[in-house]
LOMI-144161 format. One line per field, with one value per residue: residue number from 1; y, x, z of N, C-alpha, C, CB in turn. Coordinates in steps of 0.02 Angstrom, whole numbers, plus 50000, padded with zeros to 5 digits. Glycine has a CB too. Layout:
BEGIN
resi (NUM  ...) .
n_y (Y  ...) .
n_x (X  ...) .
n_z (Z  ...) .
ca_y (Y  ...) .
ca_x (X  ...) .
ca_z (Z  ...) .
c_y (Y  ...) .
c_x (X  ...) .
c_z (Z  ...) .
cb_y (Y  ...) .
cb_x (X  ...) .
cb_z (Z  ...) .
This chain:
BEGIN
resi (1  2  3  4  5  6  7  8  9  10  11  12  13  14  15  16  17  18  19  20  21  22  23  24  25  26  27  28  29  30  31  32  33  34  35  36  37  38  39  40  41  42  43  44  45  46  47  48  49  50  51  52  53  54  55  56  57  58  59  60  61  62  63  64  65  66  67  68  69  70  71  72  73  74  75  76  77  78  79  80  81  82  83  84  85  86  87  88  89  90  91  92  93  94  95  96  97  98  99  100  101  102  103  104  105  106  107  108  109  110  111  112  113  114  115  116  117  118  119  120  121  122  123  124  125  126  127  128  129  130  131  132  133  134  135  136  137  138  139  140  141  142  143  144  145  146  147  148  149  150  151  152  153  154  155  156  157  158  159  160  161  162  163  164  165  166  167  168  169  170  171  172  173  174  175  176  177  178  179  180  181  182  183  184  185  186  187  188  189  190  191  192  193  194  195  196  197  198  199  200  201  202  203  204  205  206  207  208  209  210  211  212  213  214  215  216  217  218  219  220  221  222  223  224  225  226  227  228  229  230  231  232  233  234  235  236  237  238  239  240  241  242  243  244  245  246  247  248  249  250  251  252  253  254  255  256  257  258  259  260  261  262  263  264  265  266  267  268  269  270  271  272  273  274  275  276  277  278  279  280  281  282  283  284  285  286  287  288  289  290  291  292  293  294  295  296  297  298  299  300) .
n_y (49121  49122  49122  49249  49329  49296  49340  49479  49505  49476  49577  49691  49666  49678  49814  49865  49816  49883  50012  50013  49984  50018  50142  50098  50106  50034  49975  49958  50015  50119  50142  50162  50031  50026  50081  49981  49877  49934  49945  49810  49773  49853  49798  49666  49695  49754  49647  49556  49626  49626  49489  49471  49545  49470  49351  49397  49432  49306  49244  49321  49292  49157  49159  49229  49137  49034  49094  49114  48980  48943  49022  48970  48839  48864  48917  48815  48711  48747  48731  48714  48738  48859  49005  49116  49268  49410  49470  49444  49327  49192  49099  48923  48863  48752  48636  48621  48744  48826  48918  48904  49006  49017  49106  49167  49190  49187  49274  49311  49381  49442  49502  49603  49606  49706  49748  49831  49831  49922  49898  49917  49882  49761  49710  49693  49667  49687  49708  49693  49727  49669  49712  49681  49719  49649  49609  49475  49323  49241  49328  49429  49355  49315  49438  49484  49388  49412  49541  49513  49432  49526  49614  49531  49502  49630  49658  49560  49601  49714  49660  49583  49431  49288  49192  49265  49328  49310  49238  49272  49262  49228  49279  49271  49340  49376  49540  49634  49731  49823  49873  49892  49761  49619  49618  49565  49654  49634  49547  49529  49514  49474  49482  49448  49492  49466  49539  49514  49604  49602  49704  49865  49976  49967  49987  50098  50092  49968  49987  50082  50005  49913  49991  50050  49947  49896  49866  49905  49938  49963  49872  49849  49869  49770  49769  49683  49592  49512  49438  49408  49320  49317  49452  49463  49379  49455  49563  49491  49451  49576  49608  49515  49559  49683  49644  49587  49699  49774  49687  49690  49823  49831  49741  49788  49721  49634  49512  49416  49262  49183  49097  49062  49088  49165  49182  49315  49347  49473  49612  49668  49822  49931  50077  50237  50342  50517  50640  50707  50847  50814  50721  50561  50389  50300  50373  50370  50249  50164  50104  49936  49892  49780  49696  49627  49530  49472  49373  49358  49271  49301  49253  49269) .
n_x (48346  48218  48146  48175  48111  47979  47964  47980  47872  47770  47789  47762  47630  47575  47592  47509  47386  47373  47348  47217  47150  47053  47095  47141  47159  47264  47242  47351  47475  47424  47443  47417  47352  47403  47531  47595  47597  47678  47798  47829  47849  47962  48057  48068  48119  48246  48309  48318  48404  48525  48553  48579  48698  48787  48788  48844  48974  49024  49023  49118  49232  49245  49270  49390  49470  49468  49534  49658  49695  49702  49809  49912  49916  49948  50075  50144  50132  50208  50343  50515  50521  50531  50467  50465  50397  50353  50478  50505  50555  50470  50481  50474  50378  50269  50264  50131  50076  50127  50094  50099  50125  50097  50170  50121  50223  50219  50203  50105  50101  50016  50046  50044  50147  50217  50287  50368  50443  50520  50541  50620  50540  50584  50530  50379  50204  50092  49921  49800  49662  49566  49434  49299  49160  49045  48927  48916  48953  49067  49145  49172  49246  49357  49414  49455  49552  49642  49686  49751  49857  49928  49968  50050  50151  50205  50254  50354  50440  50488  50570  50515  50488  50416  50356  50317  50201  50035  49873  49748  49607  49458  49313  49155  49004  48828  48759  48628  48482  48365  48209  48053  48049  48160  48311  48448  48594  48722  48882  48993  49164  49288  49456  49575  49737  49906  50063  50226  50362  50536  50621  50600  50621  50570  50435  50352  50367  50311  50178  50140  50151  50048  49929  49933  49910  49782  49734  49611  49600  49696  49707  49777  49934  50050  50177  50330  50442  50593  50662  50563  50529  50641  50646  50524  50546  50639  50559  50473  50555  50582  50454  50435  50533  50480  50365  50424  50484  50370  50311  50407  50400  50269  50272  50378  50496  50647  50715  50613  50528  50488  50343  50240  50190  50111  50086  50021  49921  49944  49903  49998  50026  50055  50141  50143  50274  50314  50280  50387  50467  50484  50378  50378  50346  50421  50460  50354  50345  50330  50396  50382  50292  50324  50238  50228  50158  50139  50073  50113  50157  50226  50322  50380) .
n_z (53367  53316  53435  53483  53388  53411  53542  53525  53443  53531  53625  53548  53522  53647  53669  53570  53610  53729  53692  53658  53769  53915  54028  54185  54359  54476  54642  54725  54676  54602  54464  54291  54185  54056  54070  54144  54049  53949  54020  54038  53905  53871  53957  53905  53777  53807  53868  53762  53674  53749  53744  53607  53591  53666  53592  53470  53512  53546  53421  53351  53423  53391  53253  53250  53318  53224  53116  53173  53193  53058  53012  53088  53040  52906  52921  52987  52895  52786  52798  52756  52617  52478  52395  52262  52224  52133  52155  52289  52411  52473  52611  52652  52561  52482  52340  52301  52325  52228  52083  51912  51771  51599  51471  51318  51193  51057  50914  50780  50619  50482  50325  50174  50040  49912  49753  49616  49458  49328  49159  49003  48851  48725  48613  48511  48476  48346  48330  48209  48094  47956  47849  47739  47633  47533  47400  47375  47457  47432  47357  47450  47543  47463  47430  47555  47593  47491  47520  47641  47594  47520  47621  47699  47607  47586  47713  47731  47633  47694  47787  47886  47976  47905  47985  48093  48058  48077  48053  48153  48173  48076  47996  47917  47877  47851  47822  47891  47858  47947  47928  47874  47844  47865  47784  47682  47661  47617  47628  47757  47790  47904  47953  48070  48111  48169  48200  48239  48305  48300  48333  48400  48327  48200  48213  48176  48038  48006  48042  47948  47831  47852  47854  47728  47641  47647  47776  47892  48025  48172  48308  48431  48518  48587  48704  48734  48841  48831  48931  49029  49135  49222  49259  49324  49433  49502  49542  49624  49729  49784  49828  49930  50020  50048  50118  50232  50291  50324  50418  50522  50557  50607  50716  50789  50807  50764  50651  50619  50583  50433  50402  50317  50148  50008  49837  49742  49600  49482  49374  49238  49189  49046  49022  48941  48886  48910  48783  48654  48570  48434  48337  48349  48335  48410  48518  48603  48659  48803  48961  49022  49160  49282  49398  49563  49695  49861  49995  50159  50310  50465  50610  50781) .
ca_y (49178  49120  49143  49321  49360  49285  49384  49548  49509  49478  49643  49739  49652  49707  49886  49879  49802  49933  50074  50008  49966  50073  50157  50083  50116  49982  50001  49956  50065  50174  50155  50139  49965  50037  50092  49917  49840  49965  49927  49741  49771  49880  49749  49611  49720  49763  49581  49527  49661  49601  49422  49477  49568  49413  49305  49426  49427  49237  49229  49353  49253  49095  49174  49247  49076  48997  49126  49099  48911  48939  49050  48923  48782  48886  48927  48751  48666  48773  48730  48676  48758  48931  49027  49184  49304  49484  49493  49427  49255  49169  49037  48868  48855  48685  48637  48629  48815  48862  48923  48920  49043  49012  49168  49152  49239  49178  49331  49300  49442  49432  49564  49599  49640  49720  49782  49840  49849  49950  49872  49940  49825  49751  49685  49711  49631  49731  49673  49732  49695  49681  49704  49694  49711  49636  49580  49402  49297  49219  49387  49461  49313  49317  49504  49488  49348  49445  49595  49483  49411  49586  49640  49486  49512  49695  49655  49521  49643  49760  49625  49545  49359  49262  49154  49312  49355  49257  49251  49254  49242  49241  49275  49296  49337  49423  49602  49642  49797  49815  49928  49857  49689  49602  49605  49560  49707  49613  49500  49560  49467  49504  49442  49478  49470  49490  49545  49521  49640  49585  49767  49919  50029  49958  49990  50147  50068  49912  50014  50113  49952  49884  50037  50065  49888  49872  49857  49960  49954  49939  49861  49854  49856  49740  49769  49622  49590  49445  49404  49424  49277  49340  49517  49452  49351  49511  49598  49447  49456  49642  49605  49479  49604  49734  49612  49579  49766  49790  49647  49715  49888  49819  49706  49822  49673  49614  49440  49375  49201  49174  49031  49046  49140  49151  49228  49343  49364  49544  49633  49708  49873  49962  50149  50274  50396  50583  50655  50754  50896  50779  50670  50496  50336  50269  50415  50357  50181  50167  50044  49885  49885  49711  49699  49564  49538  49412  49374  49321  49267  49299  49241  49283) .
ca_x (48325  48144  48120  48180  48058  47915  47962  47968  47803  47727  47795  47725  47559  47555  47587  47449  47327  47368  47320  47144  47122  47029  47143  47117  47210  47267  47236  47415  47524  47387  47470  47374  47370  47444  47600  47623  47611  47736  47858  47845  47877  48030  48101  48081  48161  48314  48339  48336  48463  48584  48568  48610  48767  48826  48797  48892  49041  49045  49037  49182  49287  49253  49303  49460  49507  49476  49587  49722  49712  49721  49876  49961  49922  49985  50146  50174  50132  50250  50413  50562  50522  50533  50432  50483  50344  50359  50542  50512  50561  50428  50509  50431  50322  50266  50248  50060  50059  50158  50052  50140  50090  50129  50166  50121  50265  50214  50169  50096  50083  50001  50057  50044  50205  50210  50344  50361  50505  50507  50589  50608  50525  50629  50492  50308  50158  50040  49859  49765  49602  49546  49362  49272  49087  49026  48860  48921  48994  49132  49183  49196  49299  49417  49445  49489  49613  49689  49717  49797  49917  49966  49999  50105  50207  50237  50292  50415  50485  50519  50615  50480  50491  50351  50328  50290  50138  49986  49802  49721  49537  49428  49241  49115  48934  48786  48740  48556  48452  48300  48161  47989  48065  48230  48340  48521  48624  48788  48919  49053  49217  49337  49516  49618  49806  49955  50130  50275  50422  50595  50652  50550  50637  50530  50364  50318  50368  50264  50110  50127  50140  49982  49875  49937  49895  49714  49712  49567  49601  49749  49671  49818  50006  50072  50250  50354  50510  50618  50679  50508  50530  50694  50626  50470  50576  50669  50503  50446  50601  50570  50389  50446  50570  50432  50323  50464  50491  50306  50302  50451  50373  50209  50288  50431  50549  50688  50730  50553  50534  50436  50313  50194  50190  50067  50096  49959  49925  49931  49905  50057  50007  50109  50131  50176  50318  50292  50298  50442  50451  50478  50326  50401  50312  50468  50464  50295  50348  50347  50422  50335  50294  50313  50216  50226  50126  50139  50042  50160  50145  50289  50317  50441) .
ca_z (53327  53312  53501  53489  53346  53446  53601  53503  53420  53590  53655  53507  53532  53711  53660  53530  53652  53782  53665  53653  53836  53957  54081  54253  54410  54527  54710  54762  54653  54570  54397  54238  54156  53996  54092  54162  53988  53916  54057  54021  53837  53873  53990  53857  53723  53832  53880  53697  53649  53784  53720  53540  53599  53690  53536  53422  53540  53541  53351  53333  53454  53354  53190  53263  53333  53161  53077  53205  53177  52987  53004  53116  52994  52846  52937  53004  52838  52732  52819  52717  52547  52467  52335  52244  52187  52130  52181  52359  52423  52528  52637  52673  52515  52454  52269  52290  52329  52173  52023  51854  51718  51534  51432  51247  51159  50986  50882  50708  50583  50412  50288  50101  50012  49840  49722  49543  49423  49262  49110  48935  48807  48668  48555  48514  48432  48320  48314  48158  48068  47886  47840  47673  47626  47463  47392  47372  47512  47407  47338  47512  47571  47421  47436  47620  47590  47445  47558  47688  47558  47503  47682  47717  47559  47599  47776  47720  47594  47741  47832  47937  47970  47886  48042  48142  48032  48090  48046  48218  48167  48012  48003  47861  47898  47815  47855  47883  47866  47979  47918  47879  47841  47874  47718  47680  47621  47593  47669  47787  47808  47949  47965  48121  48101  48217  48172  48293  48285  48339  48353  48404  48279  48140  48230  48134  47969  48000  48044  47883  47782  47864  47834  47656  47601  47655  47846  47909  48097  48216  48371  48491  48515  48650  48711  48766  48868  48817  48994  49075  49195  49268  49286  49372  49494  49539  49574  49676  49787  49815  49862  49993  50064  50070  50169  50293  50321  50354  50479  50574  50580  50647  50779  50825  50821  50708  50648  50617  50543  50383  50411  50261  50097  49952  49781  49715  49529  49469  49304  49222  49139  49006  49023  48888  48907  48889  48713  48643  48518  48371  48342  48326  48372  48457  48579  48645  48685  48874  48993  49047  49232  49304  49467  49601  49760  49902  50061  50200  50382  50503  50682  50819) .
c_y (49181  49143  49218  49356  49354  49332  49456  49557  49513  49546  49695  49728  49681  49782  49904  49869  49856  49997  50073  49989  50029  50081  50144  50091  50059  50014  50003  50012  50122  50191  50130  50071  49974  50048  50026  49877  49868  49947  49856  49736  49798  49831  49691  49634  49728  49696  49548  49561  49637  49531  49425  49499  49511  49364  49331  49421  49356  49219  49259  49314  49189  49105  49191  49184  49035  49027  49112  49028  48905  48966  49002  48864  48802  48893  48860  48705  48688  48772  48690  48697  48834  48946  49100  49214  49378  49507  49476  49351  49238  49101  48987  48862  48785  48689  48645  48702  48856  48859  48945  48953  49036  49076  49150  49207  49230  49234  49318  49364  49424  49499  49550  49639  49649  49757  49786  49859  49870  49929  49898  49880  49822  49722  49704  49668  49680  49688  49718  49692  49718  49667  49722  49682  49706  49607  49504  49379  49277  49278  49422  49421  49318  49385  49511  49449  49379  49503  49568  49461  49472  49615  49596  49494  49577  49694  49615  49560  49694  49726  49585  49470  49332  49225  49201  49347  49299  49283  49226  49230  49263  49230  49305  49286  49388  49485  49614  49716  49787  49878  49899  49782  49681  49583  49606  49615  49687  49564  49532  49506  49504  49456  49480  49449  49499  49488  49558  49554  49619  49647  49822  49975  50026  49964  50038  50123  50012  49937  50047  50060  49922  49929  50052  50006  49857  49859  49917  49980  49923  49932  49873  49842  49831  49738  49709  49631  49519  49405  49419  49384  49301  49407  49510  49423  49406  49550  49557  49450  49523  49642  49568  49522  49659  49706  49605  49646  49787  49752  49671  49782  49878  49788  49744  49777  49655  49537  49396  49316  49195  49103  49012  49105  49117  49204  49250  49362  49438  49557  49679  49760  49899  50036  50182  50330  50463  50598  50705  50803  50863  50722  50606  50442  50304  50308  50402  50286  50184  50102  49998  49880  49813  49712  49629  49578  49471  49425  49329  49325  49257  49285  49258  49221) .
c_x (48249  48114  48121  48126  47991  47908  47947  47897  47754  47729  47756  47650  47532  47546  47523  47385  47317  47337  47244  47111  47099  47076  47109  47173  47206  47265  47304  47460  47491  47417  47422  47397  47415  47517  47632  47641  47671  47800  47878  47877  47948  48078  48118  48129  48234  48347  48360  48397  48527  48603  48601  48682  48811  48839  48847  48963  49067  49062  49103  49240  49299  49288  49376  49501  49518  49531  49655  49744  49735  49792  49928  49971  49961  50059  50179  50179  50178  50323  50454  50567  50522  50498  50449  50428  50356  50423  50553  50513  50519  50455  50454  50369  50324  50249  50174  50038  50086  50111  50096  50097  50131  50117  50172  50160  50264  50171  50166  50070  50073  50005  50054  50103  50197  50272  50333  50429  50488  50562  50570  50594  50574  50595  50418  50269  50102  49979  49817  49705  49588  49472  49343  49197  49071  48956  48860  48969  49063  49176  49212  49254  49363  49452  49483  49554  49665  49724  49768  49862  49960  50002  50058  50165  50243  50278  50357  50465  50521  50564  50581  50486  50421  50317  50297  50226  50086  49915  49767  49649  49511  49353  49207  49042  48894  48771  48666  48537  48381  48259  48092  47999  48141  48259  48416  48548  48693  48819  48983  49101  49269  49395  49559  49688  49850  50024  50178  50338  50479  50630  50599  50564  50594  50455  50326  50314  50318  50191  50092  50113  50070  49926  49875  49917  49827  49691  49672  49571  49662  49718  49715  49891  50028  50148  50272  50426  50535  50633  50626  50512  50582  50676  50569  50497  50610  50614  50474  50490  50592  50504  50396  50484  50525  50386  50360  50472  50427  50295  50345  50428  50312  50225  50339  50489  50585  50696  50668  50563  50474  50409  50266  50194  50146  50078  50028  49971  49905  49934  49964  50038  50068  50094  50169  50219  50289  50317  50355  50421  50442  50428  50351  50367  50357  50473  50406  50294  50372  50376  50366  50345  50276  50299  50215  50195  50126  50101  50084  50140  50212  50273  50383  50485) .
c_z (53322  53379  53508  53449  53381  53506  53580  53477  53478  53622  53615  53513  53596  53705  53621  53571  53704  53757  53663  53720  53873  54016  54149  54302  54461  54597  54744  54740  54615  54502  54344  54211  54094  54013  54110  54099  53950  53952  54042  53952  53835  53904  53943  53802  53746  53843  53814  53667  53681  53759  53651  53545  53620  53634  53485  53447  53534  53469  53329  53362  53415  53288  53199  53278  53270  53119  53107  53190  53105  52977  53031  53070  52932  52859  52950  52944  52783  52749  52770  52644  52541  52401  52323  52202  52192  52163  52254  52365  52484  52550  52652  52628  52485  52380  52255  52290  52271  52112  51965  51801  51654  51494  51358  51210  51084  50956  50807  50675  50510  50376  50213  50076  49937  49816  49647  49515  49352  49214  49041  48890  48750  48607  48564  48465  48412  48303  48268  48131  47997  47881  47768  47674  47552  47461  47393  47427  47488  47387  47398  47542  47529  47427  47502  47620  47543  47481  47608  47654  47541  47564  47702  47671  47572  47663  47768  47678  47639  47792  47886  47924  47955  47943  48094  48118  48036  48078  48110  48214  48099  48019  47942  47879  47859  47857  47840  47891  47893  47969  47927  47880  47851  47806  47723  47634  47592  47641  47692  47808  47848  47959  48015  48114  48157  48184  48230  48266  48330  48365  48350  48355  48217  48153  48184  48061  47958  48001  47978  47829  47790  47837  47760  47612  47619  47726  47867  47983  48130  48286  48433  48474  48584  48651  48752  48790  48861  48881  49047  49140  49246  49298  49337  49438  49536  49576  49631  49738  49822  49853  49929  50043  50090  50124  50235  50329  50356  50419  50536  50601  50625  50714  50820  50842  50757  50708  50650  50569  50496  50389  50353  50213  50039  49898  49754  49642  49520  49394  49293  49168  49102  49001  48965  48917  48882  48818  48711  48587  48450  48380  48309  48368  48424  48522  48627  48673  48757  48899  49015  49122  49252  49379  49498  49669  49796  49967  50106  50274  50417  50576  50715  50819) .
cb_y (49175  49049  49110  49345  49327  49213  49381  49568  49449  49425  49663  49733  49578  49691  49913  49834  49734  49947  50086  49958  49928  50060  50230  50011  50184  49940  49958  49888  50033  50236  50120  50190  49926  50097  50142  49877  49839  50040  49936  49697  49812  49945  49721  49585  49788  49804  49536  49532  49736  49599  49379  49527  49625  49378  49292  49500  49450  49191  49255  49425  49238  49062  49230  49296  49034  48996  49201  49109  48865  48979  49117  48900  48756  48952  48973  48718  48658  48843  48701  48605  48729  48958  49018  49187  49286  49517  49565  49457  49234  49164  49052  48877  48909  48643  48575  48591  48844  48833  48973  48855  49119  48950  49219  49147  49234  49109  49398  49241  49498  49399  49597  49625  49601  49761  49745  49894  49789  50027  49793  49980  49831  49707  49607  49786  49567  49771  49654  49752  49711  49637  49748  49651  49771  49588  49605  49378  49237  49171  49435  49467  49240  49304  49559  49463  49276  49471  49638  49423  49372  49639  49642  49413  49510  49750  49623  49454  49679  49800  49672  49565  49326  49217  49111  49365  49381  49230  49216  49313  49273  49196  49311  49259  49350  49390  49662  49599  49838  49800  49962  49877  49657  49545  49656  49489  49770  49673  49434  49605  49434  49523  49428  49466  49492  49448  49601  49451  49718  49543  49785  49947  50026  49890  50011  50214  50044  49861  50065  50156  49897  49871  50102  50085  49837  49812  49846  49941  49928  49988  49791  49802  49920  49669  49835  49562  49614  49449  49425  49412  49205  49344  49563  49405  49297  49558  49615  49375  49449  49697  49570  49413  49634  49758  49544  49550  49818  49775  49573  49721  49931  49774  49637  49852  49610  49649  49422  49417  49139  49188  49029  49032  49157  49149  49195  49405  49318  49590  49668  49664  49931  49929  50179  50303  50386  50638  50683  50717  50948  50752  50695  50490  50283  50262  50488  50370  50136  50186  50062  49816  49935  49665  49732  49533  49565  49388  49350  49350  49208  49365  49168  49304) .
cb_x (48355  48120  48160  48249  48056  47909  48028  48019  47786  47750  47868  47746  47548  47606  47648  47447  47334  47436  47347  47126  47175  46957  47170  47087  47201  47331  47188  47450  47577  47388  47540  47371  47306  47419  47603  47574  47550  47728  47846  47782  47833  48032  48067  48015  48135  48314  48289  48278  48456  48571  48504  48571  48772  48791  48730  48875  49042  48990  48981  49184  49271  49187  49268  49465  49469  49411  49575  49717  49653  49672  49881  49938  49853  49957  50154  50135  50064  50229  50420  50545  50461  50607  50355  50551  50274  50299  50548  50456  50635  50352  50551  50409  50323  50213  50273  50021  50084  50228  49993  50174  50081  50104  50221  50048  50336  50183  50205  50046  50138  49931  50125  49977  50268  50146  50411  50308  50554  50501  50589  50669  50453  50686  50499  50299  50128  50065  49819  49812  49541  49588  49323  49306  49049  49078  48829  48946  48960  49124  49140  49139  49277  49398  49392  49443  49596  49651  49663  49765  49899  49919  49947  50081  50181  50183  50249  50398  50447  50466  50661  50406  50519  50358  50382  50342  50146  49993  49772  49725  49494  49458  49218  49133  48928  48721  48784  48518  48451  48309  48169  47942  48043  48240  48316  48545  48631  48833  48933  49034  49248  49305  49555  49590  49833  49954  50135  50291  50411  50643  50713  50546  50711  50544  50356  50355  50438  50275  50103  50187  50193  49972  49880  50007  49949  49705  49774  49496  49536  49812  49645  49795  50047  50043  50274  50350  50512  50681  50749  50441  50545  50761  50605  50417  50627  50708  50449  50441  50674  50570  50336  50484  50630  50391  50298  50532  50511  50249  50317  50522  50354  50162  50314  50403  50521  50757  50774  50492  50538  50462  50274  50122  50261  49993  50138  49936  49880  49981  49839  50116  49970  50115  50153  50125  50389  50317  50237  50508  50507  50547  50260  50478  50286  50536  50465  50233  50396  50286  50466  50346  50245  50376  50146  50297  50053  50212  49967  50231  50095  50328  50298  50423) .
cb_z (53256  53294  53557  53465  53276  53469  53639  53449  53375  53641  53659  53434  53531  53765  53623  53468  53686  53811  53596  53600  53879  53982  54076  54258  54445  54519  54751  54752  54609  54615  54388  54181  54137  53957  54151  54206  53942  53913  54132  54024  53790  53910  54054  53826  53698  53897  53918  53648  53659  53859  53717  53498  53650  53749  53502  53409  53613  53568  53306  53358  53527  53343  53154  53322  53384  53122  53074  53281  53190  52944  53040  53185  52974  52821  52998  53060  52811  52715  52891  52720  52510  52465  52342  52207  52214  52164  52172  52401  52434  52506  52701  52745  52459  52491  52237  52342  52394  52156  52034  51826  51737  51496  51454  51219  51185  50969  50898  50695  50591  50402  50308  50070  50027  49825  49739  49526  49423  49266  49111  48909  48779  48689  48547  48497  48468  48258  48379  48100  48114  47836  47891  47618  47659  47429  47328  47302  47546  47348  47297  47563  47574  47348  47431  47675  47566  47383  47595  47723  47495  47474  47739  47715  47487  47603  47830  47686  47539  47776  47863  47940  48035  47826  48074  48158  47957  48162  47981  48265  48224  47955  48068  47794  47975  47793  47832  47935  47799  48056  47847  47822  47773  47926  47666  47657  47662  47584  47630  47848  47744  48017  47899  48193  48031  48282  48118  48325  48289  48298  48309  48474  48260  48108  48303  48137  47951  48056  48103  47862  47790  47939  47874  47639  47610  47617  47893  47893  48131  48217  48373  48544  48493  48660  48743  48717  48943  48774  49018  49040  49175  49231  49228  49343  49477  49490  49523  49650  49764  49762  49819  49980  50026  50011  50144  50276  50268  50305  50464  50548  50520  50609  50764  50887  50855  50710  50703  50596  50589  50311  50476  50287  50073  49974  49725  49756  49486  49507  49284  49197  49173  48936  49090  48839  48881  48939  48676  48624  48515  48348  48309  48329  48324  48426  48560  48605  48642  48914  49053  49011  49266  49288  49472  49608  49753  49917  50059  50191  50400  50495  50697  50891) .
């Protein structure tokens, strides 16, 4: 290859040199010197082209012989075995020629299942507050405790169980007035009480007793379900079933296996029912919604 490059460079050099030479005529053939140099260059170029063609033909023959040898070796070395690919059986295949592919058929799906069940409450707890403001701390405290005793007595007279009346918190603190200076205007005493009802029918009556005997504020009414645990377990089972349905919908397959599950804590709100024509407190008592949520992982 290097010889060919040198020869072509020499030929081009001759052509370049001939352009700058003075045209002279020989006595024998009367041809210009530039014509002789061009003829030499053409002869060298044609000879090099013929040599390249011969080399290309030899290289093709060698590659063809190598391919033929490879085919013969592949055919002769694969005798005695068979390989099936894409529905066709290839005879005389050796184990070394067999490529095994592992298909991962494990499909994992993570879903969130939720469910809710509505249950009518069968009991309630009333949270109320008593407040007094007096100039003396002891007077404020005594007045508050006196009101609490009156409320407790009135409730027991209405059939409430004494054990269901509890003093949740008690606080006595001074009250200040801020103008030019800080001054005490009195002492405020607060007592928080709770009253548990065994039956919701007495809810209106108990609230009237509280407000008529010195309770200044009804803070909250919490409704309760006696069999809360069993009702929650029912909602939990529905949540798991909901998660399974979601997983089957997503995968498009039935019979998935549950491999992991986690229970999620949820808040159970209490909703009020719609009002009726007669304004009764019992008509506004709504059902308790018991919610459950789980996070589950399924596999094929």
